[in-house]
LORO-200668 format. One record per atom (N, C-alpha, C): residue number from 1; atom name; x, y, z. Coordinates in steps of 0.05 Angstrom, whole numbers. Layout:
seq atom x y z
NUM CA X Y Z
...
***
This chain:
seq atom x y z
1 N -805 491 -380
1 CA -802 510 -359
1 C -816 537 -366
2 N -832 546 -348
2 CA -846 571 -352
2 C -828 595 -349
3 N -828 613 -367
3 CA -812 638 -364
3 C -829 660 -352
4 N -817 675 -334
4 CA -831 697 -322
4 C -837 719 -343
5 N -858 734 -338
5 CA -863 756 -356
5 C -845 779 -348
6 N -832 790 -369
6 CA -814 814 -364
6 C -830 839 -370
7 N -827 857 -351
7 CA -840 883 -357
7 C -819 904 -358
8 N -824 924 -375
8 CA -804 945 -378
8 C -799 960 -351
9 N -775 964 -344
9 CA -767 980 -321
9 C -760 1008 -331
10 N -738 1017 -324
10 CA -730 1044 -332
10 C -705 1042 -351
11 N -703 1063 -366
11 CA -679 1066 -384
11 C -656 1076 -366
12 N -633 1062 -369
12 CA -610 1071 -354
12 C -590 1085 -371
13 N -594 1085 -397
13 CA -576 1100 -415
13 C -580 1091 -444
14 N -573 1108 -462
14 CA -576 1103 -490
14 C -555 1117 -506
15 N -543 1103 -526
15 CA -525 1115 -545
15 C -536 1114 -573
16 N -519 1116 -592
16 CA -528 1115 -619
16 C -535 1085 -628
17 N -521 1066 -617
17 CA -524 1037 -625
17 C -535 1019 -604
18 N -531 1028 -578
18 CA -539 1009 -556
18 C -555 1025 -535
19 N -571 1009 -520
19 CA -585 1020 -498
19 C -582 1002 -473
20 N -583 1013 -450
20 CA -582 999 -425
20 C -608 1003 -410
21 N -623 980 -404
21 CA -648 982 -392
21 C -648 966 -366
22 N -665 973 -348
22 CA -670 956 -324
22 C -696 940 -331
23 N -695 915 -329
23 CA -717 897 -333
23 C -729 888 -307
24 N -756 885 -306
24 CA -769 875 -281
24 C -784 850 -288
25 N -783 832 -268
25 CA -797 806 -270
25 C -801 795 -243
26 N -819 775 -241
26 CA -824 761 -216
26 C -813 732 -220
27 N -795 724 -201
27 CA -782 698 -203
27 C -799 675 -194
28 N -789 652 -195
28 CA -806 628 -188
28 C -814 627 -159
29 N -802 643 -141
29 CA -810 644 -113
29 C -827 669 -108
30 N -838 680 -129
30 CA -855 703 -130
30 C -842 729 -118
31 N -816 731 -122
31 CA -801 754 -113
31 C -799 774 -137
32 N -803 799 -132
32 CA -798 820 -152
32 C -769 823 -157
33 N -760 822 -182
33 CA -731 823 -188
33 C -727 844 -209
34 N -701 853 -210
34 CA -693 872 -230
34 C -667 861 -243
35 N -664 868 -269
35 CA -639 858 -284
35 C -631 880 -303
36 N -606 885 -305
36 CA -596 904 -325
36 C -590 889 -350
37 N -598 901 -372
37 CA -593 887 -399
37 C -586 908 -420
38 N -567 900 -437
38 CA -561 917 -461
38 C -574 907 -485
39 N -583 925 -502
39 CA -595 915 -527
39 C -587 935 -549
40 N -588 924 -573
40 CA -581 941 -598
40 C -605 957 -605
41 N -599 979 -618
41 CA -619 998 -628
41 C -621 992 -659
42 N -645 986 -669
42 CA -648 987 -698
42 C -641 960 -712
43 N -637 939 -698
43 CA -632 914 -711
43 C -643 891 -695
44 N -653 870 -708
44 CA -664 847 -692
44 C -641 829 -683
45 N -618 829 -694
45 CA -597 811 -687
45 C -574 811 -707
46 N -559 789 -708
46 CA -536 788 -725
46 C -534 760 -738
47 N -517 759 -758
47 CA -510 732 -770
47 C -481 728 -764
48 N -473 702 -763
48 CA -445 693 -761
48 C -442 673 -782
49 N -423 676 -800
49 CA -419 658 -823
49 C -395 640 -820
50 N -403 615 -819
50 CA -381 593 -818
50 C -379 583 -847
51 N -358 594 -860
51 CA -355 589 -889
51 C -330 572 -895
52 N -335 553 -913
52 CA -313 536 -922
52 C -310 538 -952
53 N -286 536 -962
53 CA -282 535 -990
53 C -287 507 -1001
54 N -297 506 -1025
54 CA -309 481 -1037
54 C -288 459 -1041
55 N -266 465 -1053
55 CA -246 444 -1059
55 C -226 439 -1036
56 N -216 461 -1026
56 CA -194 458 -1005
56 C -204 455 -977
57 N -230 461 -973
57 CA -242 458 -946
57 C -230 478 -926
58 N -219 500 -935
58 CA -208 520 -916
58 C -231 537 -903
59 N -227 545 -879
59 CA -245 562 -864
59 C -239 591 -869
60 N -259 607 -873
60 CA -256 636 -878
60 C -259 650 -851
61 N -239 667 -845
61 CA -236 682 -821
61 C -233 712 -826
62 N -239 728 -807
62 CA -233 756 -807
62 C -219 764 -782
63 N -202 784 -783
63 CA -191 796 -760
63 C -197 825 -761
64 N -204 837 -738
64 CA -210 866 -737
64 C -207 876 -708
65 N -200 902 -707
65 CA -198 914 -681
65 C -226 918 -669
66 N -229 908 -645
66 CA -254 912 -629
66 C -249 929 -605
67 N -259 953 -606
67 CA -253 972 -584
67 C -261 963 -557
68 N -285 949 -553
68 CA -291 941 -525
68 C -270 920 -513
69 N -259 904 -531
69 CA -239 884 -522
69 C -211 896 -522
70 N -207 918 -536
70 CA -181 931 -539
70 C -160 914 -553
71 N -171 895 -571
71 CA -153 877 -585
71 C -163 874 -613
72 N -144 863 -630
72 CA -151 854 -656
72 C -161 826 -652
73 N -187 821 -659
73 CA -200 795 -654
73 C -201 778 -678
74 N -196 753 -676
74 CA -199 733 -698
74 C -227 722 -695
75 N -242 722 -717
75 CA -271 716 -715
75 C -280 702 -742
76 N -305 691 -741
76 CA -319 685 -765
76 C -329 712 -776
77 N -333 714 -802
77 CA -347 738 -813
77 C -375 739 -800
78 N -383 763 -794
78 CA -408 767 -781
78 C -417 796 -785
79 N -443 800 -780
79 CA -454 827 -782
79 C -483 830 -773
80 N -490 854 -768
80 CA -517 860 -760
80 C -537 858 -783
81 N -560 848 -777
81 CA -583 847 -798
81 C -596 874 -798
82 N -596 884 -822
82 CA -610 911 -826
82 C -640 908 -823
83 N -654 928 -815
83 CA -683 927 -814
83 C -695 918 -841
84 N -713 898 -841
84 CA -725 888 -865
84 C -709 870 -882
85 N -684 865 -874
85 CA -665 848 -888
85 C -669 818 -879
86 N -669 800 -898
86 CA -670 772 -892
86 C -642 763 -882
87 N -644 740 -867
87 CA -619 728 -857
87 C -600 720 -880
88 N -612 708 -900
88 CA -597 700 -924
88 C -583 724 -937
89 N -598 746 -941
89 CA -587 769 -955
89 C -566 783 -938
90 N -570 782 -912
90 CA -550 792 -893
90 C -524 777 -895
91 N -526 751 -894
91 CA -501 734 -896
91 C -486 738 -922
92 N -501 739 -944
92 CA -488 743 -969
92 C -475 771 -971
93 N -489 792 -960
93 CA -478 819 -960
93 C -453 821 -942
94 N -455 810 -918
94 CA -432 811 -900
94 C -408 795 -908
95 N -413 772 -921
95 CA -389 757 -932
95 C -376 772 -954
96 N -390 784 -970
96 CA -379 800 -992
96 C -363 825 -982
97 N -377 840 -963
97 CA -362 863 -952
97 C -338 856 -936
98 N -339 835 -920
98 CA -317 830 -901
98 C -294 813 -914
99 N -301 798 -935
99 CA -280 780 -946
99 C -277 782 -976
100 N -297 793 -990
100 CA -296 793 -1018
100 C -307 767 -1032
101 N -313 747 -1016
101 CA -322 722 -1026
101 C -353 723 -1030
102 N -360 708 -1051
102 CA -389 704 -1058
102 C -397 676 -1049
103 N -419 676 -1034
103 CA -429 650 -1024
103 C -444 636 -1046
104 N -439 610 -1050
104 CA -452 593 -1070
104 C -476 578 -1058
105 N -474 571 -1032
105 CA -494 555 -1019
105 C -494 561 -989
106 N -518 562 -977
106 CA -517 567 -948
106 C -540 552 -934
107 N -536 549 -909
107 CA -556 536 -891
107 C -559 553 -867
108 N -583 561 -860
108 CA -589 578 -837
108 C -595 560 -813
109 N -581 564 -791
109 CA -586 549 -766
109 C -603 566 -748
110 N -614 552 -726
110 CA -630 568 -707
110 C -615 589 -692
111 N -628 611 -683
111 CA -614 632 -668
111 C -602 621 -642
112 N -579 633 -635
112 CA -566 627 -609
112 C -560 653 -595
113 N -553 652 -570
113 CA -547 675 -554
113 C -518 671 -542
114 N -501 690 -549
114 CA -474 687 -538
114 C -469 699 -510
115 N -484 717 -501
115 CA -481 729 -475
115 C -508 735 -462
116 N -525 714 -457
116 CA -554 720 -448
116 C -556 732 -421
117 N -535 732 -405
117 CA -536 745 -380
117 C -534 776 -382
118 N -526 784 -405
118 CA -522 813 -409
118 C -540 824 -431
119 N -547 808 -450
119 CA -561 819 -474
119 C -580 797 -485
120 N -601 805 -496
120 CA -620 787 -511
120 C -613 786 -540
121 N -591 799 -548
121 CA -582 798 -577
121 C -579 768 -586
122 N -592 761 -608
122 CA -587 735 -618
122 C -569 736 -642
123 N -555 713 -647
123 CA -537 710 -670
123 C -547 685 -684
124 N -551 688 -711
124 CA -560 666 -727
124 C -536 654 -742
125 N -527 631 -736
125 CA -505 618 -750
125 C -514 611 -777
126 N -497 615 -797
126 CA -502 607 -824
126 C -478 591 -833
127 N -483 566 -843
127 CA -463 551 -856
127 C -462 558 -885
128 N -438 565 -895
128 CA -436 574 -923
128 C -414 560 -938
129 N -419 557 -964
129 CA -398 545 -981
129 C -389 567 -1001
130 N -363 569 -1004
130 CA -351 586 -1023
130 C -341 571 -1047
131 N -351 573 -1070
131 CA -343 558 -1094
131 C -318 569 -1105
132 N -296 553 -1101
132 CA -270 563 -1110
132 C -268 565 -1141
133 N -286 551 -1155
133 CA -286 552 -1184
133 C -300 576 -1195
134 N -314 590 -1178
134 CA -329 614 -1187
134 C -308 637 -1192
135 N -307 648 -1216
135 CA -286 669 -1222
135 C -289 693 -1202
136 N -313 698 -1191
136 CA -316 721 -1172
136 C -300 715 -1146
137 N -292 691 -1141
137 CA -278 683 -1117
137 C -248 680 -1121
138 N -238 686 -1144
138 CA -208 683 -1151
138 C -190 701 -1136
139 N -198 728 -1135
139 CA -182 747 -1122
139 C -199 764 -1104
140 N -211 753 -1083
140 CA -230 770 -1067
140 C -217 792 -1053
141 N -231 815 -1052
141 CA -222 838 -1037
141 C -246 847 -1020
142 N -240 851 -994
142 CA -262 862 -976
142 C -267 892 -982
143 N -290 900 -974
143 CA -298 928 -976
143 C -313 935 -950
144 N -296 937 -928
144 CA -308 942 -902
144 C -324 968 -900
145 N -344 967 -882
145 CA -360 992 -877
145 C -341 1011 -860
146 N -351 1036 -860
146 CA -336 1057 -846
146 C -330 1050 -817
147 N -348 1035 -804
147 CA -346 1029 -775
147 C -326 1006 -770
148 N -319 991 -790
148 CA -301 968 -786
148 C -272 977 -787
149 N -257 971 -765
149 CA -229 979 -763
149 C -210 957 -769
150 N -190 962 -786
150 CA -168 943 -791
150 C -179 916 -799
151 N -199 914 -817
151 CA -211 888 -823
151 C -195 874 -845
152 N -186 850 -838
152 CA -170 833 -856
152 C -184 805 -857
153 N -183 792 -880
153 CA -194 765 -882
153 C -172 746 -890
154 N -176 720 -883
154 CA -157 700 -890
154 C -172 673 -891
155 N -160 653 -903
155 CA -170 626 -903
155 C -149 608 -888
156 N -159 589 -873
156 CA -141 571 -858
156 C -151 543 -862
157 N -132 524 -866
157 CA -141 496 -866
157 C -155 488 -840
158 N -175 474 -841
158 CA -189 465 -817
158 C -170 452 -797
159 N -151 436 -807
159 CA -133 422 -789
159 C -115 441 -775
160 N -111 465 -784
160 CA -93 485 -772
160 C -108 508 -757
161 N -134 505 -755
161 CA -149 527 -744
161 C -142 533 -715
162 N -142 512 -699
162 CA -134 517 -670
162 C -106 529 -668
163 N -87 519 -683
163 CA -60 531 -684
163 C -61 559 -691
164 N -77 567 -711
164 CA -78 595 -720
164 C -89 613 -697
165 N -109 603 -683
165 CA -121 618 -660
165 C -99 622 -639
166 N -86 600 -632
166 CA -65 602 -610
166 C -43 621 -619
167 N -34 622 -644
167 CA -14 640 -654
167 C -25 670 -651
168 N -49 674 -658
168 CA -62 701 -658
168 C -62 711 -629
169 N -70 694 -611
169 CA -72 701 -582
169 C -43 706 -571
170 N -24 689 -579
170 CA 2 691 -569
170 C 15 718 -578
171 N 6 727 -602
171 CA 16 752 -612
171 C 2 778 -601
172 N -17 773 -580
172 CA -29 795 -568
172 C -58 801 -576
173 N -68 785 -595
173 CA -95 787 -604
173 C -114 773 -587
174 N -140 773 -595
174 CA -160 758 -581
174 C -176 741 -601
175 N -191 722 -591
175 CA -208 705 -607
175 C -236 704 -598
176 N -255 705 -616
176 CA -282 702 -609
176 C -287 674 -598
177 N -303 672 -577
177 CA -307 646 -563
177 C -320 626 -582
178 N -337 635 -600
178 CA -351 616 -617
178 C -331 603 -637
179 N -311 618 -646
179 CA -290 608 -662
179 C -273 588 -648
180 N -265 595 -623
180 CA -249 574 -608
180 C -264 549 -604
181 N -289 551 -596
181 CA -304 527 -591
181 C -307 509 -616
182 N -313 523 -638
182 CA -315 509 -664
182 C -288 495 -670
183 N -266 507 -664
183 CA -239 494 -670
183 C -234 470 -654
184 N -245 469 -630
184 CA -242 446 -611
184 C -257 422 -620
185 N -280 425 -634
185 CA -298 405 -640
185 C -298 396 -670
186 N -282 409 -685
186 CA -282 403 -715
186 C -256 390 -723
***
């Protein structure tokens, strides 16, 4: 399928981390179209880390308050890729910051888009293994960035992941859609 060429429209607003732009393109019926899109400033995208512990096979999760949702969200560890940072380095850094765990092995998957009707931001899923025999992983402690609110990490047996999500939602929290979908197919 041929994609239309997108031309810059006008800026509709800009903050410290996000901008809102009007995009212009010509559709398949040769009609001039406009679309509003949000994009991040200063980063090419983000990583999402699907991490399992080596012996017990537990899934590593984080929960944190997300102001746009107004809820404490249950999620996979994730974070923005810094300018010039590799996907691998970002995944290692974010896992250590958010959970205290050190990744022993990882596999980088192709980029995906979680809300392409609103943003072109891509997320790169990373499959990671946490070596439970590594002394660095015995008593992990997160060291969240200043912008991260109420960040907590936990591990959950894969067989109990859906139940943990349901409990979190029943208690008034929210769940990232990627985590819920993962729980339904694993």
